[in-house]
PAKE-281902 format. One record per residue: residue number from 1; residue in three letters; x, y, z of N, C-alpha, C, O in turn. Coordinates in steps of 0.05 Angstrom, whole numbers, plus 5000, padded with zeros to 4 digits. Layout:
BEGIN
+-----+-----+------+------+------+------+------+------+------+------+------+------+------+------+
:   i :  aa :  nc1 :  nc2 :  nc3 : cac1 : cac2 : cac3 :  cc1 :  cc2 :  cc3 :  oc1 :  oc2 :  oc3 :
+-----+-----+------+------+------+------+------+------+------+------+------+------+------+------+
: NUM : ALA :    X :    Y :    Z :    X :    Y :    Z :    X :    Y :    Z :    X :    Y :    Z :
...
+-----+-----+------+------+------+------+------+------+------+------+------+------+------+------+
END
This chain:
BEGIN
+-----+-----+------+------+------+------+------+------+------+------+------+------+------+------+
:   i :  aa :  nc1 :  nc2 :  nc3 : cac1 : cac2 : cac3 :  cc1 :  cc2 :  cc3 :  oc1 :  oc2 :  oc3 :
+-----+-----+------+------+------+------+------+------+------+------+------+------+------+------+
:   1 : UNK : 5017 : 4976 : 5000 : 5000 : 5000 : 5000 : 5017 : 5025 : 5000 : 5012 : 5044 : 4986 :
:   2 : UNK : 5039 : 5025 : 5016 : 5056 : 5048 : 5017 : 5069 : 5053 : 4990 : 5072 : 5076 : 4982 :
:   3 : UNK : 5076 : 5032 : 4976 : 5088 : 5034 : 4949 : 5069 : 5048 : 4930 : 5077 : 5066 : 4915 :
:   4 : UNK : 5044 : 5040 : 4930 : 5024 : 5052 : 4912 : 5020 : 5081 : 4919 : 5017 : 5098 : 4901 :
:   5 : UNK : 5019 : 5088 : 4945 : 5016 : 5115 : 4953 : 5040 : 5132 : 4943 : 5036 : 5155 : 4934 :
:   6 : UNK : 5064 : 5122 : 4946 : 5088 : 5136 : 4936 : 5087 : 5139 : 4906 : 5095 : 5160 : 4895 :
:   7 : UNK : 5079 : 5119 : 4892 : 5077 : 5120 : 4863 : 5056 : 5141 : 4854 : 5062 : 5157 : 4836 :
:   8 : UNK : 5033 : 5142 : 4867 : 5013 : 5162 : 4860 : 5023 : 5190 : 4866 : 5018 : 5208 : 4851 :
:   9 : UNK : 5037 : 5193 : 4888 : 5048 : 5219 : 4896 : 5069 : 5228 : 4875 : 5069 : 5251 : 4867 :
:  10 : UNK : 5086 : 5210 : 4866 : 5107 : 5216 : 4847 : 5094 : 5224 : 4820 : 5104 : 5242 : 4806 :
:  11 : UNK : 5072 : 5211 : 4813 : 5059 : 5217 : 4787 : 5045 : 5244 : 4789 : 5042 : 5258 : 4768 :
:  12 : UNK : 5037 : 5253 : 4813 : 5024 : 5279 : 4816 : 5043 : 5302 : 4816 : 5035 : 5325 : 4810 :
:  13 : UNK : 5069 : 5297 : 4822 : 5089 : 5318 : 4822 : 5098 : 5325 : 4794 : 5099 : 5308 : 4777 :
:  14 : UNK : 5104 : 5351 : 4789 : 5114 : 5358 : 4762 : 5140 : 5345 : 4757 : 5156 : 5339 : 4775 :
:  15 : UNK : 5146 : 5341 : 4731 : 5171 : 5328 : 4723 : 5195 : 5345 : 4731 : 5216 : 5335 : 4739 :
:  16 : UNK : 5192 : 5372 : 4730 : 5213 : 5390 : 4738 : 5205 : 5403 : 4764 : 5187 : 5419 : 4764 :
:  17 : UNK : 5219 : 5396 : 4785 : 5212 : 5407 : 4812 : 5215 : 5437 : 4813 : 5205 : 5449 : 4832 :
:  18 : UNK : 5231 : 5449 : 4794 : 5234 : 5478 : 4795 : 5211 : 5493 : 4782 : 5209 : 5517 : 4785 :
:  19 : UNK : 5193 : 5479 : 4768 : 5170 : 5491 : 4755 : 5149 : 5498 : 4776 : 5139 : 5481 : 4790 :
:  20 : UNK : 5143 : 5524 : 4779 : 5123 : 5532 : 4799 : 5095 : 5522 : 4791 : 5089 : 5520 : 4767 :
:  21 : UNK : 5080 : 5516 : 4811 : 5052 : 5508 : 4806 : 5035 : 5532 : 4815 : 5036 : 5541 : 4838 :
:  22 : UNK : 5019 : 5543 : 4796 : 5003 : 5566 : 4801 : 4973 : 5558 : 4797 : 4966 : 5549 : 4775 :
:  23 : UNK : 4957 : 5561 : 4817 : 4929 : 5553 : 4815 : 4926 : 5525 : 4805 : 4908 : 5519 : 4788 :
:  24 : UNK : 4943 : 5507 : 4814 : 4942 : 5479 : 4806 : 4953 : 5473 : 4779 : 4952 : 5450 : 4770 :
:  25 : UNK : 4964 : 5493 : 4765 : 4976 : 5488 : 4738 : 5006 : 5494 : 4738 : 5015 : 5512 : 4752 :
:  26 : UNK : 5021 : 5478 : 4724 : 5050 : 5484 : 4721 : 5053 : 5511 : 4706 : 5039 : 5516 : 4687 :
:  27 : UNK : 5072 : 5527 : 4715 : 5078 : 5552 : 4702 : 5108 : 5552 : 4694 : 5124 : 5564 : 4708 :
:  28 : UNK : 5115 : 5538 : 4672 : 5143 : 5535 : 4665 : 5156 : 5562 : 4657 : 5142 : 5579 : 4647 :
:  29 : UNK : 5181 : 5564 : 4663 : 5196 : 5588 : 4655 : 5200 : 5587 : 4625 : 5208 : 5567 : 4614 :
:  30 : UNK : 5194 : 5610 : 4612 : 5197 : 5612 : 4583 : 5219 : 5632 : 4577 : 5225 : 5650 : 4593 :
:  31 : UNK : 5230 : 5629 : 4553 : 5249 : 5649 : 4542 : 5233 : 5669 : 4526 : 5212 : 5663 : 4515 :
:  32 : UNK : 5243 : 5693 : 4524 : 5230 : 5714 : 4509 : 5226 : 5708 : 4479 : 5207 : 5717 : 4467 :
:  33 : UNK : 5244 : 5692 : 4468 : 5242 : 5687 : 4439 : 5217 : 5670 : 4432 : 5209 : 5670 : 4409 :
:  34 : UNK : 5205 : 5656 : 4451 : 5181 : 5640 : 4445 : 5157 : 5659 : 4441 : 5136 : 5650 : 4432 :
:  35 : UNK : 5160 : 5684 : 4448 : 5138 : 5703 : 4445 : 5138 : 5716 : 4417 : 5121 : 5732 : 4410 :
:  36 : UNK : 5158 : 5708 : 4401 : 5160 : 5718 : 4373 : 5155 : 5695 : 4354 : 5165 : 5673 : 4359 :
:  37 : UNK : 5138 : 5699 : 4334 : 5135 : 5677 : 4314 : 5163 : 5670 : 4302 : 5180 : 5687 : 4299 :
:  38 : UNK : 5167 : 5644 : 4296 : 5193 : 5635 : 4286 : 5202 : 5650 : 4261 : 5226 : 5653 : 4257 :
:  39 : UNK : 5184 : 5659 : 4244 : 5191 : 5672 : 4219 : 5193 : 5703 : 4222 : 5197 : 5717 : 4202 :
:  40 : UNK : 5189 : 5713 : 4247 : 5189 : 5742 : 4251 : 5217 : 5753 : 4250 : 5235 : 5743 : 4264 :
:  41 : UNK : 5221 : 5773 : 4235 : 5247 : 5787 : 4233 : 5241 : 5817 : 4236 : 5225 : 5828 : 4220 :
:  42 : UNK : 5253 : 5830 : 4255 : 5250 : 5859 : 4258 : 5266 : 5872 : 4236 : 5291 : 5870 : 4236 :
:  43 : UNK : 5253 : 5886 : 4219 : 5267 : 5897 : 4195 : 5274 : 5926 : 4197 : 5277 : 5940 : 4177 :
:  44 : UNK : 5277 : 5936 : 4221 : 5284 : 5964 : 4224 : 5312 : 5971 : 4212 : 5315 : 5992 : 4200 :
:  45 : UNK : 5330 : 5952 : 4215 : 5357 : 5957 : 4204 : 5356 : 5961 : 4174 : 5368 : 5978 : 4162 :
:  46 : UNK : 5340 : 5943 : 4161 : 5338 : 5945 : 4132 : 5324 : 5971 : 4124 : 5331 : 5984 : 4104 :
:  47 : UNK : 5304 : 5979 : 4140 : 5289 : 6004 : 4134 : 5306 : 6029 : 4137 : 5303 : 6048 : 4122 :
:  48 : UNK : 5324 : 6028 : 4156 : 5339 : 6053 : 4163 : 5369 : 6051 : 4159 : 5384 : 6068 : 4169 :
:  49 : UNK : 5378 : 6031 : 4144 : 5407 : 6029 : 4138 : 5412 : 6045 : 4113 : 5417 : 6034 : 4091 :
:  50 : UNK : 5411 : 6071 : 4116 : 5414 : 6089 : 4094 : 5432 : 6112 : 4102 : 5425 : 6127 : 4120 :
:  51 : UNK : 5455 : 6115 : 4089 : 5473 : 6137 : 4096 : 5460 : 6165 : 4095 : 5469 : 6183 : 4109 :
:  52 : UNK : 5440 : 6168 : 4078 : 5427 : 6195 : 4076 : 5413 : 6203 : 4102 : 5408 : 6226 : 4107 :
:  53 : UNK : 5407 : 6183 : 4119 : 5394 : 6190 : 4144 : 5412 : 6206 : 4163 : 5403 : 6222 : 4179 :
:  54 : UNK : 5439 : 6203 : 4160 : 5457 : 6218 : 4176 : 5456 : 6248 : 4171 : 5463 : 6263 : 4189 :
:  55 : UNK : 5447 : 6256 : 4148 : 5445 : 6284 : 4141 : 5417 : 6296 : 4147 : 5413 : 6319 : 4143 :
:  56 : UNK : 5399 : 6279 : 4156 : 5372 : 6287 : 4161 : 5370 : 6304 : 4186 : 5381 : 6296 : 4207 :
:  57 : UNK : 5356 : 6326 : 4185 : 5352 : 6343 : 4209 : 5332 : 6329 : 4227 : 5310 : 6321 : 4218 :
:  58 : UNK : 5339 : 6325 : 4252 : 5322 : 6311 : 4271 : 5294 : 6323 : 4274 : 5275 : 6308 : 4281 :
:  59 : UNK : 5291 : 6348 : 4269 : 5266 : 6361 : 4273 : 5250 : 6366 : 4247 : 5231 : 6381 : 4246 :
:  60 : UNK : 5259 : 6353 : 4225 : 5246 : 6357 : 4200 : 5221 : 6339 : 4198 : 5217 : 6320 : 4213 :
:  61 : UNK : 5204 : 6346 : 4179 : 5180 : 6330 : 4174 : 5187 : 6301 : 4166 : 5174 : 6282 : 4174 :
:  62 : UNK : 5208 : 6299 : 4150 : 5217 : 6272 : 4140 : 5227 : 6255 : 4164 : 5221 : 6231 : 4166 :
:  63 : UNK : 5242 : 6267 : 4183 : 5251 : 6253 : 4206 : 5227 : 6244 : 4223 : 5227 : 6221 : 4233 :
:  64 : UNK : 5208 : 6261 : 4227 : 5184 : 6254 : 4242 : 5168 : 6231 : 4229 : 5159 : 6213 : 4242 :
:  65 : UNK : 5166 : 6232 : 4202 : 5153 : 6211 : 4187 : 5167 : 6184 : 4191 : 5154 : 6164 : 4196 :
:  66 : UNK : 5193 : 6184 : 4189 : 5209 : 6159 : 4192 : 5206 : 6149 : 4221 : 5204 : 6125 : 4225 :
:  67 : UNK : 5206 : 6167 : 4240 : 5203 : 6159 : 4268 : 5175 : 6147 : 4273 : 5173 : 6126 : 4286 :
:  68 : UNK : 5155 : 6159 : 4262 : 5127 : 6149 : 4265 : 5125 : 6121 : 4252 : 5112 : 6103 : 4263 :
:  69 : UNK : 5138 : 6117 : 4229 : 5137 : 6091 : 4216 : 5151 : 6070 : 4233 : 5142 : 6047 : 4235 :
:  70 : UNK : 5174 : 6077 : 4244 : 5189 : 6059 : 4262 : 5172 : 6051 : 4286 : 5171 : 6027 : 4293 :
:  71 : UNK : 5160 : 6070 : 4299 : 5144 : 6065 : 4322 : 5120 : 6047 : 4315 : 5112 : 6029 : 4331 :
:  72 : UNK : 5108 : 6051 : 4292 : 5085 : 6034 : 4283 : 5095 : 6006 : 4278 : 5081 : 5987 : 4285 :
:  73 : UNK : 5118 : 6003 : 4266 : 5130 : 5976 : 4261 : 5134 : 5962 : 4287 : 5128 : 5938 : 4290 :
:  74 : UNK : 5145 : 5975 : 4307 : 5150 : 5963 : 4333 : 5124 : 5956 : 4348 : 5122 : 5935 : 4361 :
:  75 : UNK : 5104 : 5973 : 4345 : 5079 : 5969 : 4359 : 5062 : 5947 : 4347 : 5043 : 5937 : 4360 :
:  76 : UNK : 5068 : 5940 : 4322 : 5051 : 5920 : 4308 : 5065 : 5893 : 4304 : 5057 : 5878 : 4286 :
:  77 : UNK : 5085 : 5887 : 4320 : 5099 : 5862 : 4318 : 5079 : 5839 : 4324 : 5063 : 5841 : 4342 :
:  78 : UNK : 5081 : 5817 : 4308 : 5062 : 5795 : 4312 : 5067 : 5779 : 4338 : 5090 : 5777 : 4346 :
:  79 : UNK : 5046 : 5769 : 4349 : 5049 : 5752 : 4374 : 5045 : 5723 : 4366 : 5039 : 5717 : 4343 :
:  80 : UNK : 5050 : 5705 : 4385 : 5046 : 5677 : 4380 : 5019 : 5669 : 4393 : 5017 : 5667 : 4417 :
:  81 : UNK : 5000 : 5664 : 4376 : 4972 : 5659 : 4385 : 4971 : 5635 : 4404 : 4954 : 5634 : 4421 :
:  82 : UNK : 4988 : 5615 : 4400 : 4987 : 5591 : 4416 : 4995 : 5596 : 4445 : 4991 : 5579 : 4462 :
:  83 : UNK : 5007 : 5620 : 4451 : 5014 : 5627 : 4479 : 4990 : 5637 : 4494 : 4991 : 5640 : 4518 :
:  84 : UNK : 4968 : 5644 : 4480 : 4944 : 5655 : 4493 : 4933 : 5635 : 4513 : 4926 : 5612 : 4506 :
:  85 : UNK : 4930 : 5644 : 4538 : 4918 : 5628 : 4559 : 4938 : 5610 : 4574 : 4929 : 5595 : 4592 :
:  86 : UNK : 4963 : 5610 : 4567 : 4983 : 5593 : 4580 : 4991 : 5604 : 4607 : 4993 : 5628 : 4611 :
:  87 : UNK : 4995 : 5586 : 4626 : 5007 : 5593 : 4651 : 5037 : 5591 : 4648 : 5048 : 5570 : 4641 :
:  88 : UNK : 5051 : 5614 : 4653 : 5080 : 5615 : 4648 : 5094 : 5630 : 4671 : 5081 : 5643 : 4687 :
:  89 : UNK : 5120 : 5628 : 4671 : 5138 : 5644 : 4687 : 5158 : 5657 : 4669 : 5170 : 5644 : 4652 :
:  90 : UNK : 5160 : 5684 : 4671 : 5177 : 5699 : 4653 : 5196 : 5717 : 4668 : 5187 : 5732 : 4685 :
:  91 : UNK : 5223 : 5714 : 4663 : 5242 : 5732 : 4676 : 5244 : 5759 : 4661 : 5240 : 5759 : 4636 :
:  92 : UNK : 5249 : 5780 : 4675 : 5252 : 5805 : 4661 : 5255 : 5829 : 4681 : 5261 : 5825 : 4704 :
:  93 : UNK : 5251 : 5852 : 4670 : 5255 : 5877 : 4685 : 5229 : 5893 : 4685 : 5214 : 5893 : 4666 :
:  94 : UNK : 5224 : 5907 : 4707 : 5199 : 5922 : 4711 : 5202 : 5951 : 4701 : 5222 : 5964 : 4706 :
:  95 : UNK : 5181 : 5960 : 4687 : 5178 : 5988 : 4680 : 5151 : 5996 : 4691 : 5130 : 5990 : 4680 :
:  96 : UNK : 5151 : 6011 : 4714 : 5126 : 6018 : 4727 : 5108 : 6035 : 4710 : 5117 : 6053 : 4695 :
:  97 : UNK : 5081 : 6029 : 4711 : 5061 : 6044 : 4697 : 5041 : 6056 : 4715 : 5034 : 6080 : 4713 :
:  98 : UNK : 5030 : 6040 : 4734 : 5008 : 6050 : 4751 : 5012 : 6040 : 4779 : 5024 : 6018 : 4784 :
:  99 : UNK : 5003 : 6055 : 4799 : 5004 : 6047 : 4827 : 4999 : 6071 : 4844 : 4993 : 6093 : 4835 :
: 100 : UNK : 5000 : 6066 : 4870 : 4996 : 6087 : 4890 : 5021 : 6087 : 4908 : 5028 : 6067 : 4920 :
: 101 : UNK : 5033 : 6110 : 4910 : 5057 : 6113 : 4927 : 5079 : 6096 : 4914 : 5085 : 6097 : 4890 :
: 102 : UNK : 5092 : 6079 : 4931 : 5113 : 6062 : 4921 : 5104 : 6034 : 4915 : 5120 : 6016 : 4911 :
: 103 : UNK : 5077 : 6030 : 4914 : 5066 : 6004 : 4907 : 5055 : 6005 : 4879 : 5038 : 6022 : 4873 :
: 104 : UNK : 5065 : 5988 : 4861 : 5055 : 5987 : 4833 : 5038 : 5963 : 4829 : 5043 : 5941 : 4840 :
: 105 : UNK : 5017 : 5966 : 4813 : 4999 : 5943 : 4807 : 4997 : 5938 : 4777 : 4984 : 5919 : 4768 :
: 106 : UNK : 5009 : 5956 : 4761 : 5010 : 5952 : 4732 : 5037 : 5961 : 4722 : 5046 : 5983 : 4729 :
: 107 : UNK : 5050 : 5944 : 4707 : 5076 : 5951 : 4697 : 5082 : 5935 : 4671 : 5070 : 5914 : 4666 :
: 108 : UNK : 5102 : 5945 : 4656 : 5112 : 5929 : 4634 : 5134 : 5911 : 4644 : 5150 : 5919 : 4661 :
: 109 : UNK : 5134 : 5887 : 4634 : 5157 : 5869 : 4638 : 5172 : 5868 : 4611 : 5160 : 5863 : 4591 :
: 110 : UNK : 5198 : 5873 : 4612 : 5214 : 5874 : 4588 : 5238 : 5856 : 4591 : 5246 : 5850 : 4614 :
: 111 : UNK : 5251 : 5847 : 4569 : 5272 : 5828 : 4571 : 5299 : 5838 : 4580 : 5317 : 5823 : 4588 :
: 112 : UNK : 5303 : 5864 : 4579 : 5329 : 5875 : 4588 : 5325 : 5902 : 4602 : 5305 : 5916 : 4597 :
: 113 : UNK : 5343 : 5909 : 4619 : 5342 : 5934 : 4634 : 5343 : 5958 : 4615 : 5359 : 5958 : 4596 :
: 114 : UNK : 5327 : 5977 : 4620 : 5327 : 6002 : 4604 : 5308 : 6002 : 4581 : 5303 : 6023 : 4569 :
: 115 : UNK : 5296 : 5979 : 4574 : 5277 : 5978 : 4553 : 5253 : 5996 : 4560 : 5244 : 5995 : 4583 :
: 116 : UNK : 5242 : 6010 : 4542 : 5219 : 6028 : 4545 : 5227 : 6054 : 4559 : 5212 : 6074 : 4557 :
: 117 : UNK : 5250 : 6055 : 4572 : 5259 : 6080 : 4584 : 5274 : 6096 : 4563 : 5272 : 6120 : 4562 :
: 118 : UNK : 5288 : 6081 : 4546 : 5303 : 6093 : 4524 : 5287 : 6088 : 4498 : 5272 : 6069 : 4496 :
: 119 : UNK : 5290 : 6106 : 4479 : 5276 : 6104 : 4454 : 5294 : 6090 : 4434 : 5318 : 6097 : 4434 :
: 120 : UNK : 5285 : 6073 : 4417 : 5258 : 6063 : 4415 : 5254 : 6040 : 4434 : 5273 : 6027 : 4444 :
: 121 : UNK : 5228 : 6034 : 4440 : 5222 : 6011 : 4458 : 5226 : 5985 : 4442 : 5229 : 5986 : 4418 :
: 122 : UNK : 5225 : 5962 : 4456 : 5226 : 5937 : 4441 : 5201 : 5933 : 4425 : 5181 : 5948 : 4429 :
: 123 : UNK : 5200 : 5914 : 4406 : 5176 : 5908 : 4392 : 5154 : 5899 : 4411 : 5160 : 5889 : 4433 :
: 124 : UNK : 5129 : 5901 : 4403 : 5107 : 5895 : 4421 : 5106 : 5866 : 4430 : 5095 : 5860 : 4451 :
: 125 : UNK : 5118 : 5848 : 4415 : 5119 : 5820 : 4423 : 5141 : 5814 : 4443 : 5146 : 5791 : 4451 :
: 126 : UNK : 5155 : 5836 : 4452 : 5176 : 5834 : 4472 : 5169 : 5852 : 4496 : 5187 : 5858 : 4512 :
: 127 : UNK : 5144 : 5859 : 4499 : 5135 : 5875 : 4521 : 5109 : 5862 : 4532 : 5091 : 5855 : 4516 :
: 128 : UNK : 5109 : 5858 : 4558 : 5085 : 5845 : 4571 : 5073 : 5865 : 4590 : 5087 : 5876 : 4607 :
: 129 : UNK : 5047 : 5869 : 4587 : 5031 : 5887 : 4605 : 5023 : 5869 : 4629 : 5006 : 5852 : 4627 :
: 130 : UNK : 5035 : 5874 : 4653 : 5031 : 5858 : 4676 : 5011 : 5872 : 4695 : 5014 : 5895 : 4701 :
: 131 : UNK : 4992 : 5856 : 4705 : 4973 : 5866 : 4725 : 4977 : 5848 : 4750 : 4978 : 5824 : 4748 :
: 132 : UNK : 4980 : 5861 : 4773 : 4985 : 5847 : 4798 : 4970 : 5860 : 4821 : 4977 : 5882 : 4829 :
: 133 : UNK : 4949 : 5847 : 4830 : 4934 : 5857 : 4853 : 4942 : 5840 : 4877 : 4942 : 5816 : 4874 :
: 134 : UNK : 4950 : 5851 : 4899 : 4945 : 5878 : 4909 : 4967 : 5897 : 4904 : 4968 : 5919 : 4916 :
: 135 : UNK : 4986 : 5891 : 4886 : 5008 : 5909 : 4880 : 5033 : 5899 : 4894 : 5033 : 5882 : 4911 :
: 136 : UNK : 5056 : 5911 : 4886 : 5082 : 5903 : 4896 : 5100 : 5927 : 4897 : 5096 : 5947 : 4883 :
: 137 : UNK : 5121 : 5925 : 4914 : 5142 : 5945 : 4914 : 5165 : 5935 : 4898 : 5171 : 5911 : 4899 :
: 138 : UNK : 5178 : 5952 : 4884 : 5202 : 5946 : 4869 : 5225 : 5962 : 4882 : 5226 : 5986 : 4880 :
: 139 : UNK : 5243 : 5948 : 4895 : 5265 : 5961 : 4908 : 5284 : 5975 : 4888 : 5293 : 5997 : 4893 :
: 140 : UNK : 5290 : 5961 : 4866 : 5308 : 5972 : 4846 : 5300 : 5962 : 4818 : 5296 : 5939 : 4814 :
: 141 : UNK : 5298 : 5981 : 4800 : 5291 : 5974 : 4772 : 5314 : 5958 : 4759 : 5310 : 5947 : 4737 :
: 142 : UNK : 5337 : 5959 : 4771 : 5360 : 5944 : 4760 : 5358 : 5914 : 4766 : 5372 : 5898 : 4754 :
: 143 : UNK : 5341 : 5906 : 4785 : 5339 : 5878 : 4793 : 5319 : 5863 : 4775 : 5297 : 5873 : 4770 :
: 144 : UNK : 5327 : 5840 : 4766 : 5309 : 5823 : 4751 : 5289 : 5809 : 4769 : 5295 : 5804 : 4792 :
: 145 : UNK : 5265 : 5804 : 4758 : 5244 : 5789 : 4773 : 5234 : 5766 : 4756 : 5239 : 5766 : 4731 :
: 146 : UNK : 5222 : 5747 : 4768 : 5208 : 5725 : 4754 : 5179 : 5728 : 4760 : 5171 : 5726 : 4784 :
: 147 : UNK : 5163 : 5732 : 4740 : 5134 : 5735 : 4743 : 5120 : 5710 : 4733 : 5125 : 5700 : 4711 :
: 148 : UNK : 5103 : 5699 : 4750 : 5087 : 5675 : 4743 : 5058 : 5683 : 4741 : 5047 : 5696 : 4759 :
: 149 : UNK : 5044 : 5673 : 4720 : 5016 : 5679 : 4717 : 5005 : 5670 : 4690 : 5019 : 5656 : 4675 :
: 150 : UNK : 4981 : 5679 : 4684 : 4968 : 5671 : 4659 : 4973 : 5692 : 4638 : 4968 : 5716 : 4642 :
: 151 : UNK : 4984 : 5683 : 4615 : 4991 : 5700 : 4593 : 4968 : 5701 : 4573 : 4957 : 5680 : 4566 :
: 152 : UNK : 4961 : 5724 : 4563 : 4942 : 5727 : 4541 : 4953 : 5745 : 4520 : 4970 : 5761 : 4525 :
: 153 : UNK : 4942 : 5741 : 4496 : 4951 : 5759 : 4473 : 4931 : 5782 : 4473 : 4909 : 5780 : 4461 :
: 154 : UNK : 4940 : 5804 : 4484 : 4923 : 5827 : 4487 : 4940 : 5852 : 4484 : 4960 : 5855 : 4498 :
: 155 : UNK : 4934 : 5870 : 4466 : 4949 : 5893 : 4460 : 4942 : 5916 : 4480 : 4919 : 5921 : 4486 :
: 156 : UNK : 4963 : 5929 : 4490 : 4960 : 5952 : 4507 : 4980 : 5973 : 4499 : 5004 : 5968 : 4499 :
: 157 : UNK : 4971 : 5997 : 4492 : 4989 : 6019 : 4484 : 4991 : 6039 : 4506 : 4971 : 6047 : 4519 :
: 158 : UNK : 5015 : 6048 : 4511 : 5022 : 6068 : 4531 : 5044 : 6086 : 4519 : 5056 : 6078 : 4499 :
: 159 : UNK : 5048 : 6109 : 4530 : 5067 : 6127 : 4519 : 5096 : 6115 : 4519 : 5113 : 6124 : 4503 :
: 160 : UNK : 5101 : 6096 : 4536 : 5127 : 6083 : 4538 : 5131 : 6061 : 4517 : 5153 : 6052 : 4512 :
: 161 : UNK : 5109 : 6051 : 4506 : 5111 : 6029 : 4487 : 5084 : 6015 : 4484 : 5065 : 6022 : 4497 :
: 162 : UNK : 5084 : 5994 : 4467 : 5060 : 5978 : 4463 : 5066 : 5949 : 4470 : 5086 : 5938 : 4460 :
: 163 : UNK : 5050 : 5937 : 4487 : 5053 : 5909 : 4494 : 5034 : 5892 : 4477 : 5011 : 5899 : 4472 :
: 164 : UNK : 5045 : 5870 : 4468 : 5029 : 5851 : 4453 : 5017 : 5829 : 4470 : 5000 : 5814 : 4461 :
: 165 : UNK : 5026 : 5828 : 4495 : 5016 : 5807 : 4514 : 5008 : 5820 : 4540 : 5017 : 5842 : 4547 :
: 166 : UNK : 4990 : 5806 : 4554 : 4982 : 5814 : 4581 : 4988 : 5790 : 4599 : 4983 : 5767 : 4591 :
: 167 : UNK : 4997 : 5795 : 4623 : 5002 : 5774 : 4643 : 4987 : 5781 : 4669 : 4993 : 5801 : 4681 :
: 168 : UNK : 4968 : 5764 : 4676 : 4955 : 5767 : 4702 : 4973 : 5752 : 4721 : 4973 : 5728 : 4723 :
: 169 : UNK : 4988 : 5768 : 4737 : 5009 : 5756 : 4754 : 4997 : 5745 : 4780 : 4980 : 5757 : 4793 :
: 170 : UNK : 5007 : 5722 : 4788 : 5000 : 5710 : 4813 : 5024 : 5709 : 4832 : 5020 : 5707 : 4856 :
: 171 : UNK : 5048 : 5710 : 4821 : 5072 : 5709 : 4838 : 5094 : 5726 : 4825 : 5098 : 5725 : 4801 :
: 172 : UNK : 5108 : 5741 : 4842 : 5131 : 5757 : 4834 : 5153 : 5750 : 4853 : 5150 : 5751 : 4878 :
: 173 : UNK : 5176 : 5743 : 4842 : 5199 : 5737 : 4860 : 5225 : 5747 : 4847 : 5226 : 5751 : 4823 :
: 174 : UNK : 5246 : 5750 : 4863 : 5271 : 5759 : 4852 : 5282 : 5738 : 4833 : 5275 : 5714 : 4835 :
: 175 : UNK : 5298 : 5746 : 4814 : 5309 : 5728 : 4794 : 5338 : 5734 : 4789 : 5345 : 5757 : 4786 :
: 176 : UNK : 5354 : 5714 : 4789 : 5383 : 5717 : 4783 : 5387 : 5711 : 4754 : 5385 : 5688 : 4745 :
: 177 : UNK : 5393 : 5732 : 4739 : 5398 : 5728 : 4710 : 5423 : 5711 : 4706 : 5443 : 5716 : 4719 :
: 178 : UNK : 5422 : 5692 : 4688 : 5445 : 5675 : 4683 : 5467 : 5692 : 4670 : 5462 : 5711 : 4655 :
: 179 : UNK : 5492 : 5685 : 4677 : 5515 : 5699 : 4665 : 5517 : 5691 : 4636 : 5512 : 5668 : 4628 :
: 180 : UNK : 5524 : 5711 : 4619 : 5528 : 5704 : 4591 : 5552 : 5685 : 4587 : 5571 : 5687 : 4603 :
: 181 : UNK : 5551 : 5668 : 4567 : 5573 : 5650 : 4563 : 5599 : 5665 : 4556 : 5598 : 5686 : 4544 :
: 182 : UNK : 5621 : 5653 : 4564 : 5647 : 5665 : 4557 : 5652 : 5663 : 4527 : 5645 : 5642 : 4516 :
: 183 : UNK : 5662 : 5683 : 4514 : 5668 : 5681 : 4486 : 5690 : 5660 : 4480 : 5709 : 5658 : 4495 :
: 184 : UNK : 5686 : 5646 : 4458 : 5706 : 5626 : 4451 : 5729 : 5640 : 4437 : 5725 : 5658 : 4421 :
: 185 : UNK : 5753 : 5630 : 4442 : 5777 : 5641 : 4428 : 5781 : 5630 : 4401 : 5800 : 5637 : 4388 :
+-----+-----+------+------+------+------+------+------+------+------+------+------+------+------+
END
């Protein structure tokens, strides 16, 4: 009997003990590249790899037109529809949007520090609009976090950028970003 009980318990546990369970569902950690369709290529370099741009006056009508086109391209990046409704855990950095005092309850999650603070923002499929009730404090925007919750494909535009995804967060915890690999000689 004890053997059967242990076997049933082992079958009920997730295969990866590091995968958080949120509302009874596994929330595996995902990489940011799974939020982009496999055939998606950001073509800004091709659009703006033109030596004539160096002579363009930043305040000209042509410069504003090119900037508007770039922002539209970034805001309309395609999402991966199969991610809609998935319970996931995503590491990233917080860009506060809404809250009261030092408690934020809505923020962008982005893949690298400084995204959305500097122009241009990442493409919309690399920005997640996170909602977290009752809110959280962020001690330092330099610190990475791991957000676990339900991901949906929902567009949200803000002056700092456009998110192609929304995450209803259930858990926020500190995250230690892995060290980049050493370059090979």
